[in-house]
N, C-alpha and C positions, 0 to 999 in steps of 0.2 A: 567400585562401586564409589559415588563419593558421599562421606556425611554428610548430613545437611545441604543435601544436596540443593530442595527448593529450593531454600533458606538462600545460597551463596546465587541462583540465578537471579531470584529478588533482588537480591540486592544492587545486581550489574542492574539490573533494571531500576530498580528507586536513581542510581549513578546516575543513566541517560535521562533520565526523565530531567537528571536536577540543571543539565547542561543542555536540552532540547529548551527548559522556560528560560535560562537564562538568555539562549540562542532569539527567541522571539523576543523576551525583553529589548536583548543588546536594539533590533533592527525597528522598535517601537508598531513589534505586532505585522508589520507591512508585509514580511512575507511565507504570513498565509491567506492572501487577500482573493489567491489561487479556490479559498475556502468559502472565501465569502462576496464580496466584491469592489470594483476599486471606486479608490476614495473622489471623484469625481459620478458614482451611481448615490452612493449613498445622503441620504433624507436625514435620517437622526442620527450624530454625532454618539450618541450615549446608547444608543438600540445598535450602532454599528459594534460599538465597545464586549456591547453586555452578547453581542453575540458571536467576536471571534476570540474570548473568553471562551466562550463552549466548546467552539470547533478547535480552539486549544483541545480542553478537556478531551474532549471526544479523539483526536487525533492520537494523542496518547494512549487515551483506554484503550486504543485499538491497536498502540505498537505494546502493551498489557497484552492483550489476546491473545496475541502472537504467541508471546513472550511464553506464557506458561503453556499455551499449542505443545512447544517445544519441549517442553521440561517433560513432558511424555512426550514423547514421542521417541525420539531414542535413547530411553534410559539415565541410568542417574551415573555418566561416564566426563572422563573427563574429558572428551573429544562432544560431546554435547556439550560440555559447556561454553568448549574455547565455541564450539557451533554460534552454540545463544551468543553470548557476547561479539560475534562480528556476527554476528544480523545485527544489533543492538547501533554497534561501531556506525554502520550503513546512512541511518536513518539521524541524515541533519536539514536544518532546513537554511543554516546559509550554510556557501560553499566553505567559508574557511577554517570551520572546525575537521573540514578529511585533510586534518593534519599528514596520517601515514598510510593514505591507499585517494587514488582517485576516487572522482563523482560512480560509483557503481552506475553496470550499462543500461539498462532496466531499472526504468521509471513507473506503477502504475498509480491509477485509481481510480475509487469506487466511488460515485457519483451514485444518487439518488437514492439511498439511504438516511439512515439515521446513528451518526450524525449525518453534514446533509454534501461529508465526502471522506474519504480520508485515501494518506499513498503512505504507496511506499518505498525501496529502496532495494536490489536485486539484484544478485551476480547471477543468477542466469530464468527462467521464469518456471523453476520445480522447487524451487525456494520457500514459494506462496503458496500456501493452501486454497481453492478459491473456492472450492465449498464450505470448508470451515469460516473464508472471511463472507460466505453472503449469505450461512447463518446468521453470521454476530449483525450482518448492516445493512443484505437485504435488496442490495444494489440494484440501481437500471439500466446503468452504461460501464464501464471499462476504457480508461483511455490507456493508453502502452504508445513507452518509446525504448526505442534503444538506437543505444549510440553505436556501438559496433555497425547497423546493419549504414552502411548508404543510400537504400531505399528500400521500400514494403516491398518487395514483389507480391506475385499472386499466388508463386508458389510459397511462401515464410507466415505471409497471413491467413492460410491455412491449416501451419501448421498448426500457429498458432490459436487463430482459431479450435483447434483441433483436442490441442491440449487440454484449454479449458474448458469443452466440452464433458471430456469423458473424467476432469473431476469433481466436474461440480454432479457430473452424473452418476460419478461412484453408487450411490446409494439405487438406483435404481431412477429417482429424479428425470423427468423429459427438460433437457436443456437447448432453448434458442440462443445462439448464436450467431448475429452478424452485424458484417462490417458494418460503419454509419458513415455512406459517403465514398466515393471509387477515387477523389484528389490529392490522395497519398498516393496510389497504386505510381510504382515509379520514376515514381519523384521525385532527385537528388533531395538529397538534404533535411523531406519534410520524416523526423523522424519519432511523430505520434499520429497512434490510428485510433481513432475511437468505432469503439463495439455497445450494440444494443444487445438484453441479455434477455431474458423473459425465462421463468424456469415452474415448470405444472412439475409438481411434488408427489412423490410416490404416495400411490394415498388417497388423492384429493381429487381422483378424475374417475 
């Protein structure tokens, strides 16, 4: 048992947040355009700045939420603190900040919720709690890339969909996950697939 475990975990988060904000500022927030829109579609630069800073805050709050969940998941142990540190070390905007590791193979982006979307890096799909992510974001779509795969086969896609459905339906919710377009199937170099998601919460039907 680590004394002041939650305090130490929060300090790790604050250190991460400081670096993440520095990254965003260094690239003049260009790397956050995935969360809003590219320059050629901007109509109002001031509104764009407001929205991009709001998106940055939302992304940080999402990582903070996951960090807080991890403090409760596995107890106040050194192993869990190391796990939290490892998770935070994977969350970057600019590639050069991955100093001691390669960019993690899995990128998951949640679209259509609030904030506009949130992105998280992971080493394994099971590292991310999709049910808790939905509770926080109420997303409508998920995009997933896995750099370890040369292609998305039907079998791999089916396994991913099944994993997410079981995770999100753990409390009895009725979850529907479908592949949004089949262009990615068996296409070399196609690392990102899109899934549509709908949830009928238990007790509402």
